[in-house]
N, C-alpha and C positions, 0 to 999 in steps of 0.2 A: 171422176174418171169412168170410162167404160169396162166392160168385163174385158176386151183387148188392151194389153199393157206390156210392152216388152223394154228390157234394160236393155240399153244401146252400149252403157258404159259407167263405171263404177268403181270408186277408191274409197276403202274403208279411213273413216277420220275425217272424209272430205264432202262427196256427196255423190250423186248419180245423175244419170241422165236417160229419162226414159220415153218411149214414145207410147201414147196412149190414143184410145180410139176415138177420141175428140178431135184426132189428126194435126194434134200438138206434139211439141217436143218440152217436156217438163225437164228445166234444168235446176235442180238441188244442189245448193251449196251450205252444208249447216242450217240451220234452219228456216232459210229463205229457198224459196221454189219461183222460179220463172217459167212461164207458161208462154212458148213462143210458136208464130209459125214457122214451118221446115225452112223458108226462105229467109226468115229473120234469124233462126237459129245459124244458118250458113254464113249469113253477113256479121254475125256476133264469133262465129269460128276465127273468120277471116280476120278481123278486127282483133281479136285475141292474138292472133297468130303476128300481124303487124306489130302488136305492143311487143311481143317478146324478141320478134327480130331486132327491134328498136333496144329493148333492154341488153341484147346481146353485145349490139355494137356498143352502146354507153359502157357496159361493162369490160369490154377489150378497151377500150380508150381510158378508162380510167374515170369518164365522167360521171358513173355511178354511186362510186364512191364518194366522188366530191360532193354530189347532189346528197348523199347521206348524210355527210359530215355538215353541213349547212343546217342552221335553226328553221325549224318547220315555216314559221312566218316570213321567210325570206323565198322557199320555195313555191308557196301556193298563191 
């Protein structure tokens, strides 16, 4: 990373998101860091938002609990 480094978000025990001088977003979760172009980061954020909306719908309808109760070899 260059000298320019801005922390955009951070959660203790989870990770952080930095903007660095190389013009990329560094998404760090635990020991894993993914470097993304800002456009790819935005697409990933939208994908995660869509997944959260789907999960909320599944939880509200009881589907999440049903899927969690199934043996993992039947859900993948």
